[in-house]
C-alpha positions in Angstrom: -3.5 50.7 -15.5 -1.8 54.1 -15.9 1.3 54.4 -18.2 3.4 55.5 -15.3 2.5 52.4 -13.2 3.0 50.2 -16.2 6.4 51.6 -16.8 7.3 50.9 -13.2 6.2 47.3 -13.4 8.1 46.8 -16.6 11.3 48.1 -14.9 12.0 44.6 -13.5 15.7 45.5 -12.9 14.7 48.5 -10.8 12.1 46.5 -8.8 14.7 43.8 -8.3 17.3 46.3 -7.1 14.8 47.9 -4.8 13.9 44.6 -3.2 17.6 43.5 -2.8 18.5 46.9 -1.3 15.8 46.5 1.3 16.6 42.9 2.0 20.2 43.9 2.7 18.9 46.6 5.1 16.7 44.1 6.9 19.6 41.6 7.0 21.9 44.2 8.5 19.3 45.1 11.2 18.8 41.4 12.0 22.5 40.7 12.3 23.1 44.0 14.3 20.4 43.0 16.9 21.7 39.4 17.0 25.3 40.6 17.6 24.2 43.0 20.3 22.2 40.4 22.2 24.8 37.6 22.0 27.6 40.0 23.0 25.6 41.3 26.0 24.7 37.7 27.1 28.3 36.5 26.8 29.8 39.7 28.4 32.1 40.4 25.5 33.0 43.7 23.8 32.6 44.2 20.0 35.5 46.2 18.7 34.4 46.6 15.1 30.7 46.0 14.5 30.9 46.6 10.8 33.6 44.0 10.4 31.5 41.4 12.4 28.4 42.2 10.3 30.5 41.7 7.1 31.9 38.4 8.4 28.4 37.2 9.2 27.0 38.3 5.8 29.7 36.4 3.9 30.1 33.4 6.1 26.5 33.0 7.3 25.3 31.3 10.4 26.3 27.6 11.1 23.0 26.2 12.4 24.7 22.8 13.0 26.8 24.3 15.8 24.2 26.9 17.0 23.5 30.5 16.1 25.0 31.9 19.3 28.3 30.0 18.8 28.5 31.3 15.2 28.0 34.9 16.3 30.5 34.6 19.1 33.0 33.1 16.8 32.6 36.0 14.4 33.0 38.5 17.3 36.1 36.9 18.8 37.7 36.4 15.3 37.1 40.1 14.5 38.3 41.3 17.9 41.6 39.3 17.6 42.5 40.3 14.1 46.1 41.1 13.1 47.3 44.8 12.9 47.6 44.2 9.2 43.8 43.9 8.8 43.2 47.7 9.0 45.8 48.4 6.2 44.5 45.6 4.0 41.0 46.9 4.3 42.2 50.4 3.4 44.1 49.1 0.4 41.1 47.2 -0.7 38.9 50.3 -0.5 41.4 52.7 -2.0 42.4 50.5 -4.9 38.9 49.1 -5.5 40.1 45.5 -5.0 37.4 43.2 -3.9 38.6 40.6 -1.4 36.4 37.9 -0.1 36.9 37.0 3.6 38.7 33.8 2.7 41.1 35.7 0.4 41.4 38.6 2.8 42.4 36.2 5.6 45.0 34.5 3.4 46.5 37.9 2.6 46.7 38.9 6.3 48.2 35.5 7.3 50.9 36.0 4.6 51.7 39.4 5.8 51.9 38.2 9.4 54.5 35.6 8.4 56.8 38.5 7.2 59.2 40.1 9.7 57.7 43.5 8.9 55.8 45.9 11.1 52.2 46.5 10.0 51.9 49.8 8.0 50.3 51.4 5.0 53.0 49.8 2.7 50.5 49.4 -0.2 53.3 48.2 -2.5 54.0 45.2 -0.2 50.3 44.6 0.3 49.6 44.6 -3.5 52.5 42.1 -4.0 51.0 39.8 -1.3 47.5 40.1 -2.8 48.9 39.2 -6.2 50.8 36.2 -4.8 47.7 34.9 -3.0 45.6 35.4 -6.2 48.1 33.6 -8.4 48.2 30.7 -6.0 51.8 31.1 -4.7 52.9 30.3 -1.2 54.5 27.6 0.8 51.9 24.8 -0.1 53.4 22.5 -2.8 49.9 21.6 -3.9 49.5 25.1 -5.3 52.0 24.2 -8.1 49.0 22.6 -9.9 47.6 26.1 -10.4 48.6 28.3 -13.3 51.7 30.3 -12.6 52.1 28.5 -9.4 55.4 28.6 -7.4 56.5 27.8 -3.9 58.6 29.6 -1.4 60.5 27.9 1.5 58.4 27.1 4.6 60.1 27.5 8.0 58.0 24.6 9.5 56.3 26.9 12.1 52.8 25.6 12.9 49.7 27.6 14.0 49.8 28.2 17.7 46.3 29.7 17.7 47.6 32.9 19.4 46.0 35.2 16.9 42.5 33.8 17.4 40.3 33.7 20.5 40.1 30.6 22.7 37.2 28.3 22.8 33.8 29.9 23.5 32.7 29.8 27.1 29.0 30.3 28.1 29.0 31.3 31.8 25.3 30.4 32.2 25.9 26.8 31.1 28.8 26.4 33.5 26.9 28.0 36.4 23.9 25.7 35.7 26.3 22.7 36.1 27.2 24.2 39.5 23.5 24.3 40.4 23.2 20.7 39.4 26.1 19.7 41.7 24.3 21.6 44.5 21.1 19.6 43.8 23.1 16.4 43.9 24.6 17.2 47.3 21.5 18.7 49.0 18.8 16.8 47.2 20.3 13.4 46.8 23.2 12.8 49.2 21.6 14.7 52.0 18.3 13.3 50.8 16.1 16.5 51.0 14.0 15.3 48.0 13.0 12.1 49.8 12.8 13.7 53.3 10.3 16.3 52.1 8.3 13.4 50.6 8.5 11.6 53.9 7.3 14.7 55.8 4.3 15.2 53.4 3.5 11.5 53.7 3.4 11.7 57.5 1.0 14.7 57.2 -1.0 12.8 54.6 -1.6 9.8 56.9 -2.2 12.0 60.0 1.0 11.4 61.9 1.7 15.1 61.7 -0.9 17.9 62.1 -0.2 21.6 61.6 -2.3 24.5 62.7 -0.9 27.0 60.2 -3.3 27.2 57.3 -0.7 28.6 55.0 1.6 25.7 55.7 -1.0 23.1 55.1 -1.9 24.8 51.8 1.7 24.8 50.8 2.1 21.2 51.7 -0.9 20.3 49.6 0.5 22.3 46.7 3.9 20.6 47.0 2.1 17.2 47.0 0.1 18.1 43.9 3.1 19.7 42.0 5.3 16.6 42.6 4.1 14.8 39.5 5.0 17.9 37.4 8.6 18.0 38.7 11.4 16.0 37.2 11.0 12.4 38.4 13.8 10.7 40.3 14.7 8.8 37.2 15.0 12.0 35.2 17.2 13.6 37.8 19.6 10.7 37.9 19.7 10.6 34.1 20.7 14.3 34.1 23.4 13.7 36.8 24.8 10.9 34.7 24.7 12.7 31.4 26.2 16.0 32.6 28.4 15.1 35.5 28.8 11.3 35.2 27.5 10.8 38.7 25.8 7.5 39.7 25.4 4.4 37.6 22.0 5.0 36.0 21.6 3.4 32.6 21.2 5.8 29.7 19.8 5.4 26.2 21.9 4.5 23.2 22.0 8.1 21.8 22.8 9.7 25.2 26.5 10.7 25.5 27.7 10.6 29.1 30.2 13.3 30.1 32.8 10.8 31.2 35.5 13.4 31.0 34.1 15.6 33.8 35.2 13.5 36.8 38.7 13.3 35.5 38.8 17.0 34.7 37.4 17.9 38.1 39.8 15.6 39.9 42.7 17.2 37.9 41.5 20.7 39.0 41.4 19.7 42.6 44.9 18.1 42.4 46.3 21.3 40.8 44.7 23.3 43.6 46.2 21.0 46.3 49.6 21.3 44.6 49.2 25.1 44.4 48.3 25.3 48.1 51.2 23.0 49.1 53.7 25.1 47.1 52.3 28.4 48.5 52.7 27.1 52.1 56.3 25.9 51.5 57.6 28.5 49.2 59.7 31.5 50.4 58.7 33.4 47.3 55.8 35.9 47.3 54.2 34.4 44.2 53.6 30.8 43.1 53.0 29.9 39.4 49.3 29.2 39.0 49.5 28.0 35.4 48.4 24.4 36.2 45.3 25.7 38.1 44.4 28.1 35.3 44.7 25.4 32.6 42.6 23.0 34.7 39.9 25.7 35.2 39.7 26.4 31.4 39.4 22.7 30.7 36.4 22.5 33.1 34.9 25.6 31.5 35.0 24.2 28.0 33.7 20.8 29.1 30.6 22.2 31.0 29.9 24.8 28.3 29.5 22.0 25.8 27.8 19.4 28.0 25.4 21.5 30.1 23.2 22.5 27.3 19.7 22.0 25.8 16.8 21.0 28.1 19.2 20.4 30.9 19.1 24.1 31.7 15.3 24.1 32.2 15.4 20.8 34.1 18.0 21.9 36.6 15.9 25.1 37.2 13.0 22.9 38.1 15.1 20.7 40.3 16.5 23.6 42.3 13.1 25.2 42.7 11.8 21.9 44.1 14.4 22.3 46.8 14.4 26.1 47.3 12.0 28.4 45.6 13.7 31.2 43.8 10.6 33.3 43.7 9.2 33.9 47.1 6.0 35.5 45.6 5.2 32.4 43.6 3.0 30.9 46.3 4.9 27.6 46.4 7.5 26.3 48.9 10.5 24.2 48.1 11.5 21.1 50.1 14.0 23.1 52.2 11.4 25.8 52.8 9.0 23.2 54.1 11.6 21.5 56.3 12.6 24.9 57.7 9.1 26.2 58.4 8.8 27.3 62.0 5.9 24.9 62.8 7.8 22.0 61.2 10.9 22.9 63.2 8.9 23.2 66.3 7.5 19.7 66.0 10.4 17.8 64.6 13.6 19.5 65.7 15.3 18.1 68.7 17.9 19.3 71.2 19.1 22.9 71.3 19.6 23.2 67.5 16.2 24.0 66.3 16.4 24.5 62.5 15.9 22.8 59.2 19.2 20.9 59.6 18.1 19.4 62.8 14.8 18.3 61.2 16.8 16.7 58.4 18.9 14.7 60.8 15.9 13.4 62.8 13.9 12.5 59.7 17.0 10.7 58.2 17.4 8.6 61.3 13.7 7.8 61.7 12.8 7.2 58.0 16.0 5.7 56.6 18.1 4.7 59.6 20.9 7.0 58.3 22.7 9.8 60.1 24.3 11.9 57.3 27.0 14.4 58.1 24.9 17.4 57.5 27.6 20.0 57.9 30.0 18.3 55.5 27.4 17.8 52.8 26.2 21.4 53.2 29.9 22.5 52.9 30.3 20.3 49.8 27.3 21.9 48.2 28.1 25.5 49.0 31.8 25.5 48.4 31.4 23.3 45.3 29.0 25.9 43.8 31.4 28.7 44.7 34.2 26.9 42.8 32.0 26.5 39.7 30.7 30.1 40.0 34.2 31.3 39.8 35.0 29.0 36.9 32.0 30.3 35.0 33.3 33.9 34.8 37.0 33.1 34.8 39.2 34.9 32.2 42.9 34.3 32.1 43.5 37.9 30.8 41.7 39.5 33.8 42.7 37.3 36.7 41.8 39.0 40.0 44.1 38.0 42.8 41.6 38.4 45.6 38.9 36.4 43.7 41.4 33.7 42.9 42.4 33.4 46.5 38.7 33.0 47.5 38.4 30.3 44.8 41.4 28.4 46.2 39.9 28.7 49.7 36.5 27.3 48.4 38.2 24.5 46.6 40.2 23.6 49.7 37.0 23.5 51.8 35.4 21.3 49.2 38.3 18.8 49.2 38.2 18.6 53.0 34.4 18.1 53.1 34.7 15.1 50.8 36.7 13.1 53.3 33.9 13.6 55.8 30.6 13.8 53.8 30.4 10.2 52.5 27.4 9.3 50.4 24.8 10.4 52.9 21.4 8.8 52.3 22.6 7.5 48.9 25.0 5.2 50.6 22.3 3.2 52.3 19.2 3.8 50.3 20.8 3.9 46.8 23.8 1.6 46.8 22.7 0.2 43.5 22.0 2.9 40.9 21.3 0.7 37.9 17.7 1.8 38.5 16.0 4.6 40.4 15.6 4.2 44.1 12.4 2.5 45.1 10.2 5.0 46.9 8.3 3.3 49.7 6.0 6.3 49.9 5.0 5.8 46.3 4.1 2.2 47.1 2.1 3.3 50.1 0.2 5.8 48.1 -0.4 3.3 45.3 -1.8 0.8 47.8 -3.9 3.2 49.8 -5.2 5.3 46.9 -5.2 3.2 43.7 -7.2 5.8 41.8 -4.7 8.6 42.5 -1.3 8.2 40.8 -0.1 11.6 41.9 3.0 10.1 43.6 3.7 7.5 41.0 6.9 8.0 39.0 
C-alpha cells in the first residue's frame, strides 16, 4: 500500500465529509425528482423549489400518511408562506443565524401577529427571534422556561387562511366517478349480468354467430371472466367507497358512511342554487353553499377512493367498456352493441345496444329497466364528479360551473325515473351477492370447469 493511499485512508474525517457531501447531493436529487413528479401529477406550481427541498430535508417524509401527501403538504405550505418569510430568510443568511424550520415558523407567526407591513426591518426581526429563542410569547406555559415572560393574547384563533386547504387528488375523485358509472350501468342496468346471459345463450347453442371475430371475442370474454373482479368484490367496493348496497364487510373495513350524506347535501345545495337563480332578479346568485359542498365531496373521495380500489375500478370499467380498442378484448357493452348481436336481438325500429339490453332484461329477468334514465344517471353523475375532481375555488370558471349545475340537475331528475333497475328485482336483498343462475347451470353441466364460479 502506497504512503499516499495510506494517508487517504487514515484521513477518516475527510472520507466522512466526502461521503456526507455526496449523500446530500443524492438526497437533493431524489427530493427534486420527487417534488417534480408529485407537482406534475397534482397539477400544482412550485413557487420556491429550494424552500420545498429544505422543508423536506428537515421534516422528512411521513410514511404513515403517504409520501405523496407529505410532498404536497411541503409544496402547499411553502407556496402559502407569509410575506415575512423572505425577510426572515435574508436576516438568517446575513447575520449567520441558524433557524430550524420549527423556530423559523414561530418567528414568522410572531411577525404576522404584529400590525406591521413585512419589510427588511432587521432590528424588529432580531427582537422577535430573540423573544422566540428566550421562550417569550402569549403562552403562559413558557413561564417555566428561563427568562420566560408573557404578553397579552387577543384571543384570536388560527383561521387557517395562511395555509393551503386539504390536499385533493383529482385521480382518486375521478375514479370514484367511474365507480358510480359502473354501479349505474353494470349493476342497476344489469350489463354485467346481461353479458353473462348472452354468452350463456351462445354457450348452450341458443344463439349462433357467423362472425369469427365475434365468436373469438365471446370466448375470450368467457375465459377472462374468472380474472375479473367477482360480483362479491364489486359490491364490497361499492359499499366501502360509496356506501351503496347492504353487503357485509369485514371488521377492519371502514365503510364511507359520510358519502351519501355529503352527496345529498351537494344536490340539495344545487337545487337551492337553481331555485334562487330562477327567482332572483339579480344577475348573480351566491354559490358559496354549492362550493363548500363540492369541497367536502372532494376531500371525502380523495381519502376513501384509494389503494387497490383504483386498480379494481379500472378492471370493472374495462369489463363493461374496453378502454384500449387494440387490446383484442371486448367489454360487455361492446359485445351487446356488436352489429351481429344487435341484428339478432334488437327489436322494433331502435336497433342498438340499448334495445338489446331491454329485450334481454325482459326475457332473462322479467324486468324492464328505464334505460334512458339509468344511462342519464351514469353519464351526468360522472360529469358532476369529473368537475368536482378538478374544482378549485380560486379559479372558478363560470361556464364550467354552469355546465356542472346542468349535469347535477339532470342527475337529480333522472333519479326520480331510474329506480333500481335490475337490482330492484334481482337483488332486493344485498346481505350476500346475487345468486347467478348461469353459474349454477355451468356448475351442473360442466362440473370439471369452474370458469364461471365465483
